[in-house]
C-alpha positions in Angstrom: -101.9 33.7 -77.9 -99.5 36.7 -77.6 -95.9 35.7 -78.1 -94.0 37.2 -75.1 -90.8 35.2 -75.6 -90.2 34.6 -79.4 -87.6 32.2 -80.7 -85.9 35.0 -82.7 -85.8 38.8 -82.9 -84.0 41.3 -85.0 -80.7 43.0 -84.0 -80.8 45.5 -86.8 -80.9 49.2 -86.4 -80.0 52.3 -88.5 -76.6 50.9 -89.3 -78.1 48.0 -91.2 -80.5 50.3 -92.9 -77.7 52.5 -94.0 -75.7 49.5 -95.3 -78.6 48.4 -97.4 -79.0 51.9 -98.8 -75.3 52.0 -99.6 -75.7 49.0 -101.8 -78.9 50.3 -103.4 -77.1 53.6 -104.2 -74.2 51.7 -105.8 -76.7 49.8 -108.1 -74.4 46.8 -107.8 -76.2 43.8 -106.2 -74.4 40.6 -107.2 -71.4 39.4 -105.2 -68.6 42.0 -105.2 -66.6 44.3 -102.9 -69.1 44.3 -100.0 -69.0 40.5 -99.8 -65.2 40.4 -100.2 -64.8 43.0 -97.4 -67.0 41.0 -95.1 -65.1 37.8 -95.8 -61.8 39.5 -94.9 -63.3 40.9 -91.7 -64.9 37.6 -90.7 -61.7 35.7 -91.2 -59.8 38.2 -89.1 -62.4 38.2 -86.3 -62.4 34.4 -86.0 -58.6 34.0 -86.5 -58.8 32.1 -89.7 -56.7 32.6 -92.8 -59.6 32.5 -95.2 -63.4 32.9 -95.2 -65.9 32.2 -98.1 -69.4 33.7 -97.9 -72.3 31.8 -99.5 -76.1 32.2 -99.6 -76.9 30.0 -96.5 -75.4 27.8 -93.8 -76.8 24.8 -95.7 -74.8 25.9 -98.7 -71.8 26.3 -96.6 -72.0 22.7 -95.5 -72.5 21.6 -99.2 -69.5 23.6 -100.4 -67.1 22.6 -97.7 -68.0 18.9 -98.2 -67.6 19.1 -102.0 -64.2 20.8 -101.7 -62.6 17.7 -100.2 -63.4 15.7 -103.3 -61.2 17.9 -105.5 -58.2 18.3 -103.2 -54.8 17.1 -104.6 -53.8 16.4 -101.0 -54.1 12.6 -100.4 -54.6 13.2 -96.7 -57.6 15.4 -97.4 -59.2 14.0 -100.5 -62.5 12.2 -100.0 -64.3 9.8 -102.3 -67.7 8.2 -102.6 -68.0 5.3 -100.2 -65.7 6.8 -97.5 -67.0 6.6 -94.0 -67.8 9.8 -92.1 -69.0 9.8 -88.5 -71.9 12.1 -87.6 -73.9 12.9 -84.5 -77.5 11.5 -84.3 -78.9 15.0 -83.5 -78.4 17.9 -85.9 -80.1 19.8 -88.7 -81.0 18.1 -91.9 -78.4 19.9 -94.0 -75.6 18.6 -91.8 -76.3 15.2 -93.4 -77.6 15.9 -96.9 -74.4 17.1 -98.5 -72.5 14.1 -97.2 -75.1 11.8 -98.7 -75.2 13.7 -102.0 -71.4 13.1 -102.3 -71.8 9.4 -101.6 -70.2 9.3 -98.2 -71.4 6.6 -95.8 -72.5 8.2 -92.6 -72.0 6.4 -89.3 -74.5 7.8 -86.8 -73.3 8.0 -83.2 -75.4 8.9 -80.1 -75.1 12.2 -78.3 -74.7 13.1 -74.7 -78.0 13.8 -73.0 -76.5 16.7 -70.9 -74.4 18.5 -73.5 -76.4 17.6 -76.6 -73.1 17.1 -78.4 -71.3 13.8 -79.1 -71.4 11.0 -76.5 -67.6 11.0 -76.4 -67.3 7.4 -75.3 -69.6 6.3 -78.1 -67.5 8.4 -80.5 -64.3 6.8 -79.3 -65.8 3.3 -79.9 -67.1 4.3 -83.4 -63.7 5.6 -84.7 -61.8 2.9 -86.5 -59.2 2.6 -89.3 -62.1 2.8 -91.7 -63.1 6.3 -90.5 -62.2 8.8 -93.1 -63.9 11.9 -91.7 -65.8 13.2 -88.7 -68.5 15.9 -88.8 -68.4 17.8 -85.5 -71.6 19.7 -84.7 -71.7 22.3 -81.9 -75.3 22.3 -80.9 -77.3 25.3 -79.7 -74.2 27.3 -79.2 -72.4 24.7 -77.2 -68.7 23.8 -78.1 -67.6 20.2 -78.2 -64.7 19.0 -76.1 -62.1 19.3 -78.8 -59.3 18.1 -76.5 -61.0 14.8 -76.1 -61.9 14.6 -79.8 -58.2 15.2 -80.7 -57.3 12.4 -78.2 -59.8 10.0 -79.8 -58.4 10.7 -83.3 -54.8 10.2 -82.2 -52.4 9.7 -85.2 -55.2 8.7 -87.6 -55.4 10.8 -90.8 -59.1 11.9 -90.4 -60.7 14.8 -92.2 -62.5 17.1 -89.8 -65.6 19.2 -90.7 -67.2 21.5 -88.2 -70.9 22.5 -88.5 -70.9 25.6 -86.3 -74.1 27.1 -87.8 -75.7 27.4 -84.4 -72.7 28.4 -82.4 -71.1 31.6 -83.8 -69.1 33.3 -81.0 -68.7 30.2 -78.9 -65.1 29.4 -77.7 -63.3 26.4 -76.3 -60.2 27.4 -74.3 -60.1 30.8 -76.0 -60.4 29.5 -79.5 -63.5 30.1 -81.6 -65.6 27.2 -82.6 -65.8 26.8 -86.3 -62.0 27.0 -86.5 -61.0 23.7 -85.0 -61.5 21.5 -88.1 -60.1 21.7 -91.6 -63.2 23.6 -92.5 -66.0 25.2 -90.5 -69.5 26.4 -91.4 -71.4 29.3 -90.0 -74.9 30.6 -90.6 -76.2 34.2 -90.7 -79.8 33.4 -91.1 -82.3 35.7 -89.4 -82.6 33.6 -86.2 -78.9 33.1 -85.7 -76.3 35.2 -83.8 -75.9 37.6 -86.6 -78.3 38.2 -89.5 -77.6 39.0 -93.1 -81.2 37.9 -94.1 -79.9 34.7 -95.6 -76.2 33.8 -95.5 -73.5 31.4 -94.6 -69.7 31.5 -94.2 -67.0 28.9 -94.3 -63.6 29.3 -92.6 -60.4 27.4 -93.4 -56.7 27.7 -93.0 -56.1 25.5 -96.0 -55.3 27.6 -99.1 -56.1 24.9 -101.6 -59.5 24.2 -100.1 -60.1 27.9 -100.1 -59.3 28.2 -103.8 -61.5 25.1 -104.6 -64.4 26.7 -102.8 -64.0 30.0 -104.6 -64.3 28.2 -107.9 -67.1 25.8 -106.8 -69.2 28.6 -105.3 -69.4 30.3 -108.7 -70.2 27.6 -111.3 -66.8 25.9 -111.0 -65.2 28.6 -113.2 -61.9 30.3 -112.7 -63.1 33.9 -112.8 -62.9 34.4 -109.0 -59.6 32.6 -108.5 -56.4 34.6 -107.9 -53.9 34.7 -110.8 -51.7 32.2 -109.0 -53.9 29.5 -107.5 -53.8 25.9 -106.3 -56.6 24.8 -108.7 -55.3 25.7 -112.1 -51.8 27.1 -111.4 -51.5 30.4 -113.3 -54.5 32.1 -114.8 -54.4 33.8 -118.2 -54.2 37.6 -118.1 -56.9 37.7 -120.7 -60.2 38.3 -118.8 -62.2 37.2 -121.9 -60.4 33.8 -121.9 -61.1 33.3 -118.2 -64.7 34.4 -118.3 -66.3 31.0 -118.9 -63.4 28.6 -118.1 -65.0 25.8 -116.1 -62.6 23.6 -114.2 -64.6 22.0 -111.3 -68.2 20.8 -111.0 -69.7 23.7 -109.1 -72.9 25.6 -108.1 -74.2 29.1 -107.9 -74.1 29.7 -104.1 -73.1 33.3 -104.3 -74.5 35.8 -101.7 -75.8 39.2 -102.6 -73.9 42.4 -101.9 -76.6 43.4 -99.5 -75.7 40.3 -97.4 -72.0 41.3 -97.4 -72.8 44.9 -96.3 -75.2 43.7 -93.6 -72.5 41.3 -92.4 -70.0 44.0 -91.9 -72.4 45.9 -89.6 -73.5 42.8 -87.7 -69.9 41.7 -87.1 -69.2 45.0 -85.3 -72.1 44.2 -82.9 -71.2 40.5 -82.4 -69.2 40.9 -79.1 -72.2 42.7 -77.5 -74.7 40.3 -79.1 -72.9 37.3 -77.5 -72.4 39.1 -74.2 -76.1 39.7 -74.0 -76.9 36.1 -74.7 -74.4 34.9 -72.1 -75.8 37.3 -69.5 -79.3 35.8 -70.1 -77.8 32.3 -69.8 -76.2 33.1 -66.5 -79.6 34.3 -65.2 -81.3 31.1 -66.4 -78.6 28.8 -65.0 -78.6 30.6 -61.6 -82.4 30.9 -61.5 -83.3 27.4 -62.7 -80.6 25.0 -61.3 -83.0 22.3 -60.2 -86.3 22.8 -61.8 -88.6 19.8 -61.0 -89.7 19.4 -64.6 -86.6 19.8 -66.8 -82.9 20.1 -67.0 -80.8 22.6 -69.0 -78.0 22.0 -71.4 -74.6 21.5 -69.7 -72.1 24.0 -71.0 -68.7 22.9 -72.5 -66.2 25.7 -72.9 -67.9 29.1 -73.4 -71.3 28.6 -75.1 -72.8 31.4 -77.3 -76.2 30.2 -76.1 -78.3 30.0 -79.3 -81.3 29.0 -77.2 -82.2 27.2 -74.1 -82.9 23.5 -74.3 -85.4 22.2 -71.8 -85.2 18.4 -71.3 -88.0 16.9 -69.4 -87.0 14.7 -66.4 -88.0 11.1 -66.5 -90.2 11.7 -63.4 -91.6 15.0 -64.5 -95.1 13.6 -64.6 -96.0 15.6 -67.7 -95.8 14.7 -71.4 -93.9 16.9 -73.8 -97.2 17.7 -75.6 -98.6 19.0 -72.3 -95.4 20.9 -71.6 -95.6 22.6 -75.0 -99.2 23.6 -74.3 -98.2 25.2 -71.0 -95.3 27.1 -72.6 -97.5 28.2 -75.5 -100.2 29.5 -73.1 -97.6 31.5 -71.4 -96.5 33.1 -74.7 -93.2 31.1 -74.9 -92.5 30.0 -78.4 -90.7 26.7 -78.6 -89.5 24.1 -81.1 -88.0 20.5 -81.0 -84.3 20.3 -80.3 -83.0 20.8 -83.8 -84.3 17.7 -85.7 -84.3 15.3 -82.8 -83.1 11.8 -83.5 -82.5 12.2 -87.2 -82.2 8.5 -87.8 -86.0 8.2 -87.4 -86.7 10.3 -90.5 -88.1 8.6 -93.7 -85.4 10.4 -95.6 -82.8 8.0 -94.2 -83.8 5.6 -97.0 -82.0 7.9 -99.3 -78.9 8.3 -97.1 -76.1 5.6 -97.1 -75.6 5.0 -93.4 -74.6 2.8 -90.5 -76.1 3.0 -87.0 -73.4 2.7 -84.4 -74.7 1.2 -81.2 -77.9 2.5 -79.8 -79.5 6.0 -80.0 -80.8 6.0 -76.4 -80.0 9.6 -75.7 -80.9 10.9 -79.1 -84.3 9.2 -78.8 -84.9 10.6 -75.3 -84.2 14.1 -76.6 -86.4 13.4 -79.6 -89.4 12.6 -77.3 -88.7 14.7 -74.2 -86.8 17.8 -75.4 -87.5 21.2 -76.8 -85.8 24.6 -76.9 -86.9 28.2 -76.3 -85.3 31.3 -77.6 -82.5 33.4 -76.3 -81.7 37.0 -77.3 -79.1 39.7 -77.2 -81.3 41.8 -74.9 -82.2 41.1 -71.3 -85.0 38.6 -70.6 -84.9 38.3 -66.8 -88.6 37.6 -66.5 -88.2 34.2 -68.3 -86.8 32.8 -65.0 -89.9 33.7 -63.0 -92.2 32.5 -65.7 -90.5 29.1 -66.0 -90.3 28.7 -62.2 -94.0 29.2 -61.9 -94.9 26.3 -64.2 
């Protein structure tokens, strides 16, 4: 079978090749000025005060979760046993860091049309025991942040935003990934920009930023500014600060190559998103009432990671049969992220609560799939899908 419509393709050209050669010529490969420059550019582009680059979006979720456990701010500090609400449909490493830090995850159903939170279910799930909410923008689609803010009200709830699939999406003009206390992005090959492997965290909170700088690199003080909100004032003696460990950390550092690639990809991001949105408009206009499936309902301005195809109850075809038809036509497809995550055997290792039923998550799990979107035009996909 020839793949006519792949899930992902490269957006690199000579600019990325030159960026890689620049790093090779410098003979400096571990995290340094290229990464720092990209972080500054990324924060400025998305309107955040700070950005921290790591080696993957999964690492971004791990680091931003861990940071709350070492905050001195009582309103932000989390502890093992605290309740965090999560959507039933997301990627595995949305959930794993929360479990690894001992948080109890309350799973809430999603909306069948938007693929994000069922907002009425979320409203019913939030109580005075709720300490945090993980907001996931699925397949490029923003959440309704106005309604979420209304649901939270005056409660002191920590907000984490997994925006790994939705770089470039906006809600009322504000970039997703910047609505919560921390937001994660991914720059893996198949995502909106590619740095080979990579992830970024944004925040406006300086203390969380400093905590993440330390935790990203072994928990030491070496990469903290002289005046910081973790240790106060650092010694001026670089030898003394070389191996001064103050927080339980990791090695999540990206390579200089990733930072250099990120700088070039960020320049292209507006056009990359525009291309994806142009394709989405063609698909929305060309497939408004397909007899077999429905499309994802857009909230705000999606960055259209891919196109979800959710079989109608009366489609008269199984998903397995549908996948076979798509495959025969050269259309690569996958399940919608991880489907109903609560069905996975790994749940035995995750402290959790199931809130209500998972009706929509289960329907998506058995009836849904997604196909790729790209930065270049794919007008023929409409005719191919209409002919099924």
